[in-house]
C-alpha positions in Angstrom: -70.0 6.4 83.6 -66.6 6.4 81.9 -65.5 3.4 79.8 -61.8 4.2 80.0 -60.1 5.0 83.3 -57.5 7.8 83.8 -54.8 5.2 83.6 -56.0 4.2 80.1 -57.5 0.8 81.1 -61.1 -0.1 80.3 -63.6 0.2 83.3 -66.2 -2.4 84.0 -68.7 -0.7 81.7 -66.0 -0.5 79.0 -65.2 -4.2 79.4 -68.9 -5.0 78.9 -68.8 -3.2 75.6 -65.6 -4.9 74.6 -66.9 -8.3 75.6 -70.0 -7.7 73.4 -67.7 -7.4 70.4 -65.6 -10.6 71.0 -67.8 -12.6 68.6 -67.6 -10.1 65.8 -68.7 -6.7 64.5 -71.8 -5.1 65.8 -73.7 -1.8 65.4 -74.3 0.4 68.5 -77.9 -0.8 68.5 -76.8 -4.4 68.6 -74.5 -3.7 71.4 -77.4 -2.1 73.3 -79.3 -5.4 72.9 -76.4 -7.4 74.1 -75.4 -5.3 77.1 -78.7 -3.7 78.2 -77.0 -0.3 78.5 -78.8 2.7 77.1 -77.9 3.9 73.6 -76.5 7.2 74.7 -74.1 5.4 77.1 -73.1 2.9 74.5 -72.4 5.6 71.9 -70.3 7.6 74.4 -68.5 4.5 75.5 -67.7 3.5 72.0 -66.2 6.9 71.3 -64.0 6.6 74.4 -62.9 3.1 73.5 -62.2 4.1 69.9 -60.1 7.1 71.0 -58.2 4.8 73.4 -57.5 2.4 70.6 -59.5 -0.6 71.8 -62.0 -0.7 69.0 -62.3 0.4 65.4 -65.4 1.4 63.4 -66.2 0.2 59.9 -69.4 1.1 58.1 -71.3 2.0 61.3 -70.2 -1.3 62.9 -67.6 -1.7 65.6 -64.9 -4.3 65.9 -62.1 -5.0 68.4 -58.7 -3.6 67.5 -55.6 -5.8 68.1 -55.2 -4.0 71.4 -58.9 -4.6 72.3 -58.6 -8.3 71.4 -55.7 -8.8 73.8 -57.7 -7.4 76.7 -60.9 -9.5 76.0 -59.3 -12.9 75.7 
């Protein structure tokens, strides 16, 4: 299940990952606990969201980018 649609917008599963980050940085495992999605799906979604510029990674933790923050409001 993709996290970024062909038009470059987050899908519903992408939004779930972005929303899990609105309170601060989390590891992939912490995102799994918040969203209930399997780890393989969270990791692939994080890669997609990072490549699309919605999140950034820092020391194996993920945070919203400026662009991601605008969408999550």
